[in-house]
C-alpha positions as CSV (number, residue, x, y, z in Angstrom):
1,M,21.3,-11.4,-2.7
2,S,18.8,-12.3,0.1
3,L,14.7,-12.6,-0.5
4,A,14.4,-9.9,1.8
5,S,17.0,-7.3,0.1
6,V,15.1,-8.3,-3.3
7,L,11.4,-7.5,-1.6
8,V,12.9,-4.2,-0.6
9,D,14.5,-2.9,-3.8
10,H,11.3,-4.0,-5.5
11,F,8.8,-2.5,-3.0
12,T,11.1,0.7,-2.5
13,E,10.9,1.4,-6.5
14,E,6.7,0.7,-6.3
15,A,6.9,3.1,-3.2
16,S,7.9,5.9,-5.1
17,H,5.6,6.0,-7.8
18,S,3.3,5.2,-5.0
19,R,4.2,8.6,-3.6
20,T,3.7,10.5,-6.6
21,V,0.6,9.2,-7.1
22,L,-0.3,10.2,-3.4
23,A,1.2,13.5,-3.8
24,A,-1.3,14.6,-6.5
25,T,-4.3,13.9,-4.2
26,P,-6.6,17.0,-4.0
27,Q,-6.7,18.2,-0.1
28,D,-9.5,19.6,-0.8
29,M,-11.6,16.4,-1.9
30,L,-10.4,14.0,0.7
31,A,-14.2,13.4,1.3
32,W,-15.3,12.7,-2.3
33,S,-16.3,9.3,-3.4
34,P,-16.8,8.4,-7.0
35,H,-20.0,6.0,-6.1
36,E,-21.7,5.2,-3.0
37,R,-19.9,1.6,-2.4
38,S,-16.4,3.2,-3.3
39,M,-14.2,4.6,-0.5
40,T,-13.8,8.0,-0.2
41,L,-10.3,9.8,-1.1
42,A,-9.4,10.2,2.1
43,Q,-10.3,6.2,3.1
44,L,-8.2,5.0,-0.5
45,T,-5.3,7.0,0.1
46,G,-4.9,6.1,3.7
47,H,-5.3,2.4,2.8
48,I,-2.3,2.8,0.2
49,A,-0.5,4.6,3.1
50,E,-1.1,2.3,5.9
51,M,-0.1,-1.0,4.0
52,P,3.4,-1.0,4.4
53,A,3.4,-0.8,8.0
54,W,1.6,-4.4,8.0
55,C,4.8,-5.7,7.1
56,H,5.8,-6.2,10.7
57,G,2.6,-8.4,11.4
58,I,3.5,-10.5,8.5
59,L,6.8,-11.3,9.8
60,E,6.0,-11.5,13.3
61,G,2.9,-14.0,13.6
62,D,-0.2,-15.0,11.5
63,L,-3.6,-12.7,11.2
64,D,-6.9,-13.7,12.5
65,F,-9.7,-11.1,11.3
66,L,-11.8,-12.3,14.3
67,A,-9.0,-12.0,16.8
68,N,-7.7,-8.5,16.0
69,G,-11.8,-6.7,16.6
70,D,-9.9,-3.4,17.4
71,Y,-8.6,-2.6,13.7
72,T,-9.7,0.8,12.8
73,P,-8.2,1.9,9.2
74,Y,-6.0,4.9,8.9
75,V,-7.7,7.6,7.2
76,P,-6.1,11.0,6.8
77,E,-7.3,14.2,7.6
78,T,-4.8,16.3,5.5
79,K,-2.6,15.7,2.6
80,A,0.6,16.8,4.8
81,D,-1.0,13.8,7.2
82,L,-1.0,11.2,4.2
83,L,2.6,11.7,3.1
84,E,4.0,11.9,6.4
85,T,2.4,8.6,7.3
86,F,3.4,6.9,4.0
87,D,6.6,8.1,4.0
88,R,7.0,6.6,7.9
89,N,5.4,3.7,6.7
90,V,7.9,3.1,3.6
91,A,11.0,3.6,6.1
92,G,9.8,1.0,8.6
93,F,9.0,-1.6,5.9
94,Q,12.5,-1.0,4.6
95,E,13.8,-1.0,8.5
96,T,11.8,-4.6,9.3
97,L,13.1,-6.1,6.6
98,D,16.9,-5.2,7.1
99,G,18.8,-8.6,8.2
100,R,16.2,-10.7,7.8
101,D,17.5,-14.2,6.5
102,D,15.8,-16.5,3.7
103,E,14.9,-18.8,6.6
104,L,12.7,-16.6,7.9
105,M,11.1,-15.4,4.6
106,L,10.2,-19.0,3.4
107,T,8.4,-20.0,6.7
108,M,4.4,-20.0,6.1
109,W,2.0,-17.2,7.0
110,T,-1.7,-17.4,6.9
111,M,-4.4,-15.0,6.8
112,R,-7.7,-16.1,8.6
113,A,-11.3,-15.3,9.8
114,G,-11.6,-17.7,12.7
115,D,-11.6,-21.0,11.0
116,K,-11.8,-19.8,7.4
117,V,-8.5,-19.4,6.0
118,L,-8.3,-16.6,3.5
119,M,-4.7,-16.7,2.5
120,S,-1.7,-19.0,3.2
121,A,1.9,-17.9,1.6
122,A,5.7,-17.8,2.1
123,R,6.6,-14.9,4.2
124,H,8.1,-13.6,1.5
125,A,5.1,-14.0,-1.2
126,A,2.6,-12.6,1.5
127,L,4.5,-9.3,1.8
128,R,5.2,-9.1,-1.7
129,Q,1.5,-9.5,-2.2
130,V,0.0,-7.1,0.4
131,A,3.1,-4.6,0.2
132,V,3.6,-4.5,-3.4
133,N,1.1,-5.9,-5.3
134,H,-1.9,-4.6,-3.3
135,V,-0.5,-1.4,-3.3
136,I,-0.3,-1.1,-6.9
137,H,-4.2,-2.3,-6.8
138,H,-5.4,0.7,-5.1
139,R,-2.9,3.0,-7.0
140,G,-4.3,2.2,-10.1
141,Q,-7.8,3.0,-8.2
142,L,-6.7,6.1,-7.2
143,S,-5.4,6.9,-10.7
144,V,-9.1,6.8,-11.8
145,Y,-9.9,9.0,-8.8
146,L,-7.6,11.6,-10.0
147,R,-8.9,11.4,-13.7
148,L,-12.3,11.7,-12.6
149,L,-11.5,14.4,-10.3
150,G,-9.9,16.5,-13.0
151,V,-6.2,16.1,-11.7
152,A,-3.5,15.3,-13.7
153,V,-2.6,11.5,-13.5
154,P,1.4,11.7,-12.6
155,S,3.4,9.3,-15.0
156,T,4.4,6.0,-12.9
157,Y,5.7,3.4,-15.3
158,G,5.4,5.9,-18.4
159,P,3.6,8.9,-19.6
160,T,-0.1,9.5,-19.1
161,A,-2.3,11.6,-21.0
162,D,-1.4,14.3,-18.8
163,T,2.4,14.0,-19.4
164,P,3.6,17.2,-21.7
165,G,4.0,16.2,-25.0
166,F,2.5,12.7,-24.6
167,V,0.8,13.2,-27.8
């Protein structure tokens, strides 16, 4: 089994968990933030939704934040837009990795800000870090947002306190 196919399998499982949590996002609370230094609910969910699309860039070249000053984070205006964007980016991730060989996946990728190297890793490791682990981190944040908003936290790896019959 290739590194790309193993990564797609892992990503696909995590993406289904992420979609479940994204689907619990209350449409009427997108502007809400738990703290002045925290992202709004729309910013956080948009970040989760857009990260799978970043895989194309990881496979095609290095990233220099100072050279790419035109980036604007995706911020959904509606829950429907959020879920459509996430679904499209998940499909794009799977399509982008389809048929990629281990030779490419083992080449190094670097993320930098000018001369300062922020991360350097094999492409398959960078993809796992960004498209899987980083999304899991933000999905956890989103679960806390939902709890603070009084929204039932969906089950991901197992039941939550909101799962019927949990306790």
